[in-house]
C-alpha positions, 0 to 999 in steps of 0.5 A: 552476482553484482547488480547492474542498473538497468537489469533485474535483481540478482537471485541472491537479492530477490530471496534475501530476507535479511536485506528486506528487513534492513530496507523495511527498518530504514524506509517507510512502507505503506500499510493502509489509509484512514479508510481501512480503519475508519472509526475508533476501535477498528483494526486489521492485522498484517504479517511482515517476515514472521512478525504480526502487527496490528493497525489500530484506530485509537479512542483518541482518533490517532491510528497506531501500529502495535506488535500483535503479541501479549507481554505475558506469554506472547499470545496473539491478542487480536485473532481476526484479520480485521474487525473492531475491538472493545474499549481495551485490548484483552489477550484471550489467553490470560486476559491481560488488558492493554490501553488501546491508545498507549499500549500500556498494561491496565490489568494482569490477572493472576499476578497478585496484589501490588503487581501493577505498581512494579517496574515489571508491570510498567515495562509489560506493554505492547510494542509500538512500531513507528507509524506516520500519516501522510494525507490520510495514508499510513506508513510504518517503519520497523526501525527505531529512527525513521526519517521524518524528511521522507514523509515530509517530502511525500506530503509536499508532493501529494497534498496538491493532488490528494487534498480535495479528498480530505482523506485525513479528515475521515468521511469514508468507509471500507466497502471491501478488503481482501488479502492473499498469500501469494507464492512469489517474491514480494520484489517480483510483485513490485517489479511486475507492478512498475510496468504495463508492457505485459498488459496487452497480452495479460490484462486485456480487460484493463485496456478497455479502460486505459491506454497502455502508455498510461502506466509506463510514462510513455506516449502514443498517438492515441494516448496523446489525444486522450491526455490532451482532452483530459488536461484541458478538462482538469485545468478548467476544474482546477485539478492537478495533473502534472506527473511527478515520477519519483522526482521530488521524492524518490519514494513516490510517483503521482500522476493523473491519467485519463480513462477511455472516452465515456468511462466514469470510473474504474469499472469494466463497463465504464458505469459509476462504481458508486452513486456517491461522489468523493474528492470534491467532484461534482460530476464523474470524471474519466480519470484516475489519480494514481500513486505508486509508493516505494517500496510496496504499494499503489493507490488509485483515487477516482471520483467515486472510490479509492482502491489501495494495494500493498504487498509485504514479504512473509518469507523469501518466496511468499508475500501478502497482497492486500487490497481495499476499496474505500467509498464515502461513508454514507454510501450503502451497499446494494443501493449506491454501489454493487460490491462485485461491480466496485471491486471487479477490475482490480480483483481480476487484474491482480489475479492475472498478475499473481500468476505472472509473479509466481512464474517470475519467482520460479524462474529466478530460482533456476540455476540458469537464472540471469537478470535480464535488461529492462526496456525503455518503457520499463523505466520504473522497474529500473528506478525501483531496483536502483532504489531498493539496492541503495536503501537495502545495502548494509551501512548507512551510506552504502549504495549498490545501485551502479556497477 
């Protein structure tokens, strides 16, 4: 079935893992922030289409991405999902040892005297995957020659908004993270994420915080009142608020949205999520700086914490959903923040979305499935599908976004 812009993706696209691999080998995808691995030796592992990778904060302060596989007999080197490693990476199988900054082999047990001076030893290193940091946010690409223009464009768009948070300079810590294997196509998760038309019936708790027009790029009388008050306040404070909806870069959308009157953070009761302010704020602000990245992530910056979410495919109909909550590094759990209070909004909302995405995936498996049309307020679903079809097509200049 041919793809038609303004409609959902054909089933053969939804479940095509080779197409997904092409896309992830051409385009940068979000894998976390400095707040997820804040100090040297911190790491976390993640899966993409049968391969496991490690995001590792080096002793030199640089964050890199390695394939989590020993060059000896291919055993996993880091077995935990997240943690802190020693001064070297040591394979638990035969204790081959690697430099955490370069991935170079440092020691190889049982290989005999003189092995470390051989060409085989020099080639026996960890495989490094391209990783680029943009304003403290981390993007990987599985291909050998990812575009630098794309990350430069994203930086140009984001810097005026995220600059006050100085995420790239540190000063943050990971308060909590969770990952879930979702029985759904990662593309269905992303399409669901790109609109909030389903929110009235499925995220009623979330709508205590936001007007539903916020995330759809739409408008309503109540939203206009909230937004006007927000703009007046943000301009007085020198905060950027203008929305860039995939315009200056087709890989990123950024916008500042007002929270309900009286709300101080993204919490169900409106109370602060943390006592420690971030981003240069001197008082709590009833807003979120929200960013959506193609192909796989959405991030929310508030005046007291940062919430990140990304999704990556495991296979045709399973994906990993990763979420993290980042606070100021001197914030103390139980004193400055209560964990359940901090994470509850997105924990609950994501759980509600998982059920929807599983149902959408099962529907796409039906022999009766036909892609349906997107409504005007689902404009970012159309943008995502067009973008995906364009960059996942075979050939460097292929474009399947129209019919």
